[in-house]
Every structure is written in structure tokens, then in C-alpha cells.
C-alpha positions in Angstrom: 0.0 0.0 0.0 1.4 3.4 -1.0 0.3 7.0 -0.1 1.7 10.3 -1.3 3.4 12.3 1.5 4.3 16.0 1.9 6.3 17.5 4.7 5.5 21.2 5.1 7.0 23.8 7.5 4.0 25.9 8.7 3.9 29.5 10.1 7.2 30.3 8.4 8.3 31.4 4.9 11.6 29.4 5.1 12.5 25.7 5.7 14.0 24.6 9.1 11.7 27.0 11.0 8.0 27.1 12.0 6.3 23.8 12.8 6.7 20.8 10.5 3.7 18.8 9.6 3.1 15.7 7.5 0.3 15.7 5.0 -1.2 12.5 3.5 -3.8 12.8 0.8 -6.2 9.7 0.7 -8.7 8.4 -1.7 -10.6 6.7 1.2 -10.0 6.2 4.9 -7.6 3.3 6.0 -7.7 1.7 9.4 -7.3 4.2 12.2 -4.5 2.1 13.7 -2.5 2.4 10.4 -2.8 6.2 10.4 -1.6 6.3 14.0 1.4 4.1 13.2 2.2 6.3 10.2 2.1 9.4 12.5 4.4 7.6 15.0 6.8 6.6 12.3 6.9 10.2 10.9 7.8 11.5 14.4 6.3 14.9 13.6 4.1 16.9 16.0 1.2 16.2 13.7 0.4 14.2 10.6 -2.7 15.3 8.8 -4.8 12.9 6.7 -7.6 14.1 4.4 -10.2 12.7 2.0 -11.9 14.9 -0.6 -15.7 15.0 -0.2 -16.6 17.8 -2.7 -14.6 20.0 -5.2 -13.5 22.4 -2.4 -14.4 20.4 0.7 -12.4 17.8 2.6 -12.6 15.6 5.7 -9.5 16.3 7.8 -8.0 14.4 10.7 -4.8 15.0 12.7 -2.6 12.5 14.6 0.3 13.1 16.9 2.8 10.3 17.4 0.6 9.2 20.3 -3.1 10.2 19.8 -5.6 11.6 17.4 -6.4 15.2 18.3 -9.5 17.4 18.0 -7.9 20.5 16.5 -4.5 21.4 15.0 -3.6 24.7 13.4 -0.2 24.1 11.8 -1.2 20.8 10.1 -4.4 22.4 8.8 -2.3 25.2 7.3 0.1 22.7 5.9 -2.8 20.7 4.3 -4.2 23.8 2.7 -0.7 24.7 1.4 -0.4 21.2 -0.1 -3.7 21.5 -1.8 -3.1 24.9 -3.3 0.6 24.6 -4.2 1.2 20.9 -4.8 -2.2 19.4 -5.9 -3.6 22.2 -8.0 -6.6 23.2 -5.9 -8.5 26.1 -7.5 -10.2 29.0 -5.9 -9.2 30.8 -2.7 -11.3 29.0 0.0 -11.2 25.4 1.3 -13.5 23.9 3.9 -12.3 21.1 6.1 -14.8 19.1 8.1 -13.2 18.0 11.4 -13.8 16.9 15.0 -14.0 20.7 15.7 -16.6 21.3 13.1 -16.2 23.0 9.7 -12.9 25.0 9.4 -12.1 27.2 6.4 -8.8 28.3 5.0 -8.6 31.3 2.8 -5.7 32.2 0.4 -4.6 35.8 1.0 -1.6 36.6 -1.2 1.3 34.6 0.1 -0.4 33.8 3.4 -3.2 31.4 4.3 -5.8 32.3 6.9 -7.4 29.7 9.2 -10.9 30.3 10.6 -11.0 28.5 14.0 -13.3 28.5 17.0 -12.5 30.9 19.8 -11.7 29.1 23.1 -11.3 31.8 25.8 -9.8 31.1 29.2 -10.9 32.3 32.6 -8.7 33.3 35.5 -8.1 30.6 38.1 -6.1 30.5 41.4 -2.4 29.8 41.3 -1.5 26.2 40.5 1.5 25.2 42.6 2.2 21.9 40.7 2.2 23.8 37.4 4.5 26.5 38.8 6.9 23.9 40.0 6.9 22.2 36.6 7.5 25.5 34.8 10.3 26.5 37.2 8.9 30.1 37.5 5.6 31.5 38.6 3.4 33.3 36.1 1.8 36.6 37.2 -1.6 35.2 36.2 -3.1 31.7 35.6 -6.1 31.1 33.3 -7.7 27.9 32.2 -9.8 26.9 29.2 -11.5 23.6 28.8 -8.4 21.8 27.4 -5.6 24.3 28.2 -3.7 26.1 30.9 -2.6 29.6 30.1 0.2 31.2 32.2 0.9 34.9 31.7 4.3 36.3 32.4 5.5 39.9 32.6 8.1 39.8 29.8 9.0 37.9 26.7 12.5 37.2 28.2 10.8 35.2 31.0 9.0 33.1 28.6 12.1 32.4 26.5 14.1 31.5 29.6 11.7 28.8 30.8 13.2 25.4 31.1 10.3 23.3 32.3 10.4 19.8 33.9 8.6 17.9 31.0 8.1 14.8 33.1 6.3 16.8 35.7 4.3 18.7 33.1 3.1 15.3 31.8 1.3 14.6 35.0 -0.8 17.8 34.9 -4.3 17.8 33.6 -5.4 19.1 31.1 -2.1 18.3 29.3 -1.8 21.5 27.2 0.1 24.3 28.8 0.7 27.6 27.0 2.8 30.4 28.4 2.7 34.0 27.1 3.9 37.5 27.6 3.8 40.9 25.9 6.0 41.1 22.8 8.8 43.5 21.9 8.4 43.6 18.1 4.9 42.0 18.1 1.8 42.1 20.3 2.5 39.0 22.3 4.8 35.9 22.4 4.1 32.4 23.5 5.4 28.9 24.0 3.4 25.7 24.1 3.9 22.4 25.9 1.6 19.4 25.0 2.6 16.4 27.1 -0.9 14.9 26.8 -0.3 14.4 23.1 3.3 13.2 23.5 4.8 16.5 22.4 7.2 18.1 25.0 7.2 21.5 23.2 5.3 22.3 20.1 7.3 24.7 17.8 4.3 26.8 16.6 0.7 26.1 17.7 -2.2 27.5 15.8 -4.8 26.0 18.1 -3.3 27.7 21.2 -4.1 31.0 19.6 -7.8 30.1 19.9 -7.2 30.9 23.6 -4.3 33.4 23.3 -6.1 35.8 20.9 -9.3 36.3 23.1 -7.0 37.0 26.1 -4.7 39.5 24.3 -7.6 41.2 22.4 -9.3 41.9 25.7 -6.1 43.0 27.4 -4.8 45.2 24.5 -8.2 46.5 23.4 -7.8 45.6 19.8 -9.0 42.7 17.6 -6.0 42.4 15.1 -2.8 41.0 16.7 0.6 40.1 15.5 2.1 37.1 17.4 5.4 35.2 17.6 5.9 31.7 19.1 9.4 31.9 20.6 10.3 28.2 20.5 13.7 27.1 19.2 12.3 27.0 15.6 10.1 30.0 16.0 7.0 31.1 14.0 4.9 34.1 13.2 1.2 34.5 13.1 -1.2 37.3 12.2 -4.5 36.9 14.1 -7.9 38.5 14.4 -10.7 38.0 17.0 -14.0 37.9 15.0 -16.8 37.3 17.5 -16.7 33.6 18.5 -14.1 32.8 15.8 -10.4 33.4 15.6 -8.6 34.0 12.3 -5.0 32.9 12.2 -2.8 33.6 9.2 0.7 32.5 8.3 3.1 31.3 5.7 4.1 27.8 4.8 6.9 26.2 2.7 7.4 22.7 1.3 10.4 20.8 2.7 9.8 17.3 1.2 7.5 15.4 -1.2 7.6 11.6 -1.4 5.7 8.4 -0.9 4.9 6.2 2.1 5.1 2.5 1.5 3.4 0.2 4.1 
């Protein structure tokens, strides 16, 4: 059995930066166990699998090396890039049906813009276990349904964090985002996802479903420029639009090939 395979670096205009994602176009769905094994073999934060259901509509699923996830920004961006730039998809708008409902991606010049659900967080009391795992106390803790958000005073504090990943893996929910005001952007962030087998995710589109409502409220504006300050780094242009978050970025092809299983 053979499948085409694309490796795309998302939220960056150059290779070796941003967040790498695998993209696997399918004619029909194989066994879930096979997709999980392919994702594990790829070793990327996410591998996206999709099946066309209409000329501009697709069913999209995302797998980390450990689990299938409900929402993934960078692999959605990578899939849209593959369709537009590698597979000859016409038009400027693609709709993906997913576990998180319909998600659209719009081509805007050299950027692609995701339309994702807003997932705001609410302030919560300090979490001692999380503070210990991060190695430094945020000035504010917030929590969304599936994510912790720790707010720091400066970007340097976020960059300097050296968390205990084994301890982070014991914290529920297992998605931890840290953020601070930016210097040459509106805000910066890093993202740790031990629940999905990812110690640190290089650039996390889905985390901005929570980051953007927070910073829009704090800064008093709906359009925001963000950087994820992981080792690879990435850049995002975001907008809060009611109960939706628009997240735009670049992508670039690193590899095209074939999976043989």
C-alpha cells in the first residue's frame, strides 16, 4: 500500500523554521491504527490525513505520534498549502470538516488564513504543581477547557523557561501555554503538550484560539501580531472575529515523497 506524502513547515516562509507537519492525501480512509502508526513513524508533532468530499471540501484528521487530536492549526495550514501549491486546488477558499466542526482556510496573497473557534480562558487560582513544573511563577493563571494559560511579565521570562517535562506530563489538562507581551509584536508564546506526546510544540495555531481572546481583551484591539518563541520560531497574524479566531501565516514545502506500508 502506498500513499503520497508531503512535509510542510508551517507558520514560516523558510524551511527549518516554523512547525513541520506531515500531510497525507487519501482516496478513502484506511484503518485508524494504520494512520496512528504512520504518524508515529513520521515523528512529527502532527500528521494530517484528508479525503476529498466535494470539489472544495475535505474531511480532515490529525494524529500526533501518540493520539488523534481534535484541533490542529499548523497541520491544517500545511494541508491547505499542499492542496493549493502541490495538488492544483483552484479557488481561494477550502473547507475542512473535522472533529471541531467546519474549518475554512482562505488564500490571501502569500499567506493562508485559518478560521477557527474561539476558546477563551478564565482566571483561576495559582496552580502550585504547574508553577513547580514550569520553574517560574506566572503573574496570572487562566484555564480553558483543554488548556492552561500562564501569563508572564516579559518575553524574556517566557524564552528563559526550562520546564520539567516529566512533571508537566502529570498535569491535567495536558496542554500548557505560556505567554507575555512582545517587543516587536503584540505577544509571544510557547506551548507544551505532554498529553499528546509533544514536549514542546514549535508553533501552535490551536493555542491561539485561547491566546487571541485574552490579548484582544487586554490590549483593546482585535487584530494582533504574534510570535511563538520556540527554538524553531514562528509568526502569526491573528484576528478575533466574534466567536471565531482568524490565524494567518506562511508555509513552505520541505519534502515530497511516498509512504510504502
